[in-house]
N, C-alpha and C positions, 0 to 999 in steps of 0.2 A: 136851212139856217147855217151860216158859215161858222166854222169852229176856229178858235185861235190855236196856236201851236200848243200852248199850255193845256188847253182843254182836251186836245187830241191825246196828249201824253197821259193825262190823268185817266182818260177812257181806256187807253191801252194797258195801263197798270192794272185796272180792274179786270179787263178781258183776258190778258195774258197771265198775269200773276208775277210776283217777285219773290225772291228768296234772299234773306240777308246773308252777309258774309260768314258769320259764325255757323249758321245753319248749313251752308254749303260746305264749309270746312269739315264739319262733323259728318256730313253725308259721304264725303270722299273716303272715309274709313269704314263705311258700312258695306253690307252684303250687296246692295244694289246701287253701287256708286254711279253718279251721273257722269256723262261726258261733258267736260267743261270746254267751251269753245270761245276763244279769244278772237274777236272780229276786228281788232284794232289794226292800224297800218304798221308797217315795219318800224318806222321811226318811234312809234309809241311803245311797241313791244320791246325795243332796245332799252327802255327805261326800267324794265322789269315785267314779270308776268307771274301768274299762278303756275307753279311747276307742273302740275298735272294737266294743264290746259293744252289743247290742240289749237294752233294758230291757223285761222282761215280768214284772211281779209274779207270784209263785208261783201265786196264785189264778186267773190267766188263761192260764197256760202251755199247757195242753192245748187251749184254745180258739183260740189264736193261732199256734201253732207251724207249722201247715200252710201259712200264708201267708208264712212266713219261710224255710223250708228244706224241701228234698225229703228223703225218707227215707234216701237214700244219702249225704247230705252230712254230713261230720263236725260234730258239735255238742259244744261244751264249755259246761257250765253252772256258774255260780258263785254263791255266797251270801257271807255275811260270813266264815264260818270253815270251810266245806266240809261241813256236815252236811245242811242243807236241800237242797243241790244233789244229794246222793246220792239222796234220795227223789224229787226232781224228775226225775233221770235215769232212775230206775226206771220212772216213769210214762211217759216217752217210749219206753223200751224196749218197754213193753207196747203202745204205739201202733205199733210196727213200725220205729222208727228204729234203724238198724243200727250206727251208730258214734257213740255218745253217751257222754261221760265227764264226770266231775266235776273241777273245779279243786281240787287238794289244798290244804287250808288256806284256801281261799276268797280273798276280797279282802285279808284280813290278810296272807296269805302273799305275795300279789302285791306289796304295799307293802314288806314286809320284804325282798323280793328286790331292792328298789331300782328296780323297773320303773316306767315312766311312768304317771301317773294323770291323769285329766281331771276337772275340776270344772265341770260344765255349768251353763249358765244355768238357774235355777229359775223355773218358771212361777208367777205369782201366782194367787190365786183368781179374780180378774177375767179373767186370760188363760185359765184353765181353762174358764171359762164361754164366753168369746168363741170359742175354738178347739175347743169340745167335739166338733164333728163330725169334726175332724181327729184328735183324741185317740182317738176310738173306732175309727179305721181302723188295722189292723195295719201297713199299708205306710207310715203316717205316724207316729201315736202321739206320745208325749211327746218322744222323741229327734228325730223328724222335725220337730216343731214348733220345737224349739230350733234345729235347723239353719236353718229359715226365718227365725227371729228374728235369727240371727247372720249371715245372708247379706247381701251388698251387690250390688245390681243397678243397672246404668246403663241408663236408657231414653233412646235417642237419638231425639228428636222427641216433642212433646206434642200431636200431631195425631190423625189418624184411627186409626192403628195404636197409637200410644203411649197413647191414652186408655184403651181397654179393657185393654191389657196392664198399665198402671200401676195401674188401679183394682183389678184382680184380684190383682196382686202385693201391694198394700197390704192388701186384705181377707184374703189368706192369711197375713199377718203377716210378710212379708219386711221385716226390721228397718231396712235402709238402702236408700233408693231415690234415685238421682240422675236428674235430668231435664235434658236438654240441648236448648235451643231458643232461637233469637234472635228469634222472631216475636211479634207481638201478636195477641190474640184479635180475630177479625173476624166479622161476622155470617154470612158465607158458610161459616165453620167449623162453625157450630152444628148443621148438618144431620147431622153424623157425629162431631164431636169432643166426646164426652160428659164430658170433664173440665171443660168451660167452660159458661158460661150467659150469658144476655142482659145481665145486670148487669155482666159483666166485659169487655164489648167495649172494646177499647183497652188492656186490661191485658196486661202481658207474660205469655205462655203459661206460663212456668215458675212465676210467682207464682200464677196461677190454679190450676195443677196442684197446687202445694204446699198451697194452701188446701183444695182438695177432698180430697186424700189424707189430710191430718192430721185433717180433720173426720171422715173415714170411719174411721180407725184411729189413735188417739193413740200406739200403740206404735211407729209408723213415724217414722223420721227422714228427712226429705226434704231433699236438697241441690239447690237450684235453680241451674243453670248457664246464665245468660242469655248465650249465645254461640253462634257457629257453629263446628262442628267443622272444624279446619284441621290442617295438618301440624305447626303449632307447638304445639297444645294436645292433640291426640288421644292421645298416649302418656301424658301426665299424667292426663287424664280417665279413660281406660279402665284405666290401671294401678291406680287406687284402688278398683276394683270386682272382684267375683268373675267376673261374666259380663255380657254386653251384650245388650240387646234392641234390635234395629235397627228403628226405625219411620220411617226417613228416606224421602223421596220423590224422591230425585234420585241419579243415577249417581255424580257426584263423591264424595258422602259415602259411598256404599256401597263403592266401591273403596278409599277411604281407610281406612274401618273395617276392611275385609278385610286390608289390608296391615298395619295396626297389630295386629290380632288375631293374625296369624301371628308378628310380631316379639315380641309379649307372651305368646304361647301362651294366649290368652284365648278361651273359647267365645263365639260370636255366634249368637244366634237371629235369623234373618232372615225378614222378611215383606214382601210387596209386593202391590199391588192395581191393577186396571185395569177400570173400568166394572163388569162383573158377575163378574169373575174375580179369583182371588187365589191366592197360594202361600206356603208356609212351609217352612223347612228350618233345620238347625243346622249351622254350620261350626265344627268343633272341631279346631284344629291338632294334627296327630299322630294323629288318629283317623279322618280322612276328608278329602274334598276341601274346597277353599276356594272362595270366590265366583268367583275367576278361573278355576278349573277348570271351572265351569259357564258363565261368560261371559268368555272369554279377553281380549276387547278391549272397551273402552268404546265405546258407539255414537257416531257423528259428531254434531256439533251439529245440532239440529233434527229428528233422526230419531225420537227417543222423546218422545212428548207427555207433559206433566205431567197430574196429576189435574184441574187448573184448565182445561186445554185439552180433555181427553178426557171428563171427568166420572167420577163414581163413585157407585154406589148406596150410600146412607147406611148401611145395615146391614152391608154387606160388610166394612168395617174391623173391626166388632165380632166377626165370625167369625174373621178372620185374626189380629187382635190377641189374641183369647182363646186361639187356638192357640199363638201365640208365648209367652204367659204360661204355658200348660200345659207347654210344652217347658222353659221356664226352671225351673219348679217341680220337674219330674222330674229335671233335672240337679242341682239343689240337694239333693234328697232321695236321689239315686242309685238311682232305681227305674224300672222299666218299660223299654220300648223307645223310644229317642228317634229323631229324624229326621236324625242324622248319616249322611251318605251316601244320604239319601232326600229326595225333594221331594214334599211334600203339595200337591196342587192342587185347586181347587174352581171349578166353573162353576155359578153360582147360577141362571142361566137354564135350563140343561139339568138342573139338580139332580144333577150328577155329581161324584164325588170320585175322585181317582186318586193313587197313590203311585208315583213313578218312582225307580228306582235311579240313583244318581250315582256316578261313579268318579273317583278322584283322578287328575289328569294328571301323570305323572312329568316332563313337560316344562314344567309350569307355571312361569312366571317368578318366582312368589313362594314357593310351597310345594313346588316340584319338586325333583328330585335335584340340579340345578345351577341354583339361582336366580340370575336376572340383576337382579331388583329387590331391592335390599338396603337402601334408604332410602326415606323417605316422599316421595310426590309429591302436589302439588295438581293435581287433575284437571279444574279448571274449563275449561281451554283445550280439552279433548278431548271434553267431554260437553255435552249439552243442559242448561243451567243458567241459569234466568232471573236477570237482574240481574248 
């Protein structure tokens, strides 16, 4: 017996099941939040979407779903009015997804229920060409690329670590990059600080960095902060950005950044280098240890040599700075395993890599159960700091 379209749809509603908009909204705040999949076309998404939704046009759903959700995770699919999503849910059921439903009434019903909608930044044709390799990755895609374009990252230092980190952040399409550095480009920098070149010797590093980054990617807005991080400006500087990439080369700045990050609840991706060795980790207040948990006290003056005194292999900052950039991008996208509570180390002479587990210190004076450091300190008097 031949079915009409209406009969088929009613049959699917019984077989697949529907969830209404208020129920889905409430579930998003629960312990077992569903994956929300928007299967509409780009021109429809441009009119607005559910903020938590992952956009996968219907034609790509079966190809990309495995990278987005396990077969036992709840999945809610929506389209404009709730019809296409029924057929899409049927396809996922056939692939073995156990808990997949359709949003009753689709996006129209969501809006009519007065629930919040998000109108995301729309990519231009030029941006689709530039970021094509990101757009083809299910873990990034158009939603992820928009997150990158809307992100704000502060790079502290435009030197060895800041150079590769800032370059790859700009290339990835991070929309706003702040650069903090009070130094001038020197010939001795050029062995490793690839933001700069011979023609810019004597130029402020932040100006040189801004020129390089905007030439690489005109999508990027670069804010050049030609200053040294101090207790007077660190809260304002860091507070204007989503996260911080620490490329500083001295202990006073590292401790100051750490204290401010705890007070501001801002993640800091940290990197450091010494001759042939480097390390990288992420300090995320409330999610793991802070810098003081790892290094409780600043070293006494003169104990820790600077790169100028000890030397550094020119390519090493490229490895560690790129690792910092990778960490920042994963945090922005909300994907993968990050280095919160873990320390990545590299010894390039021995060609060895290790990841060490880090624990939060409940007695930490900054992030511990009973903090004793509750305001900013300038650490120059306690640390080895030239000048």
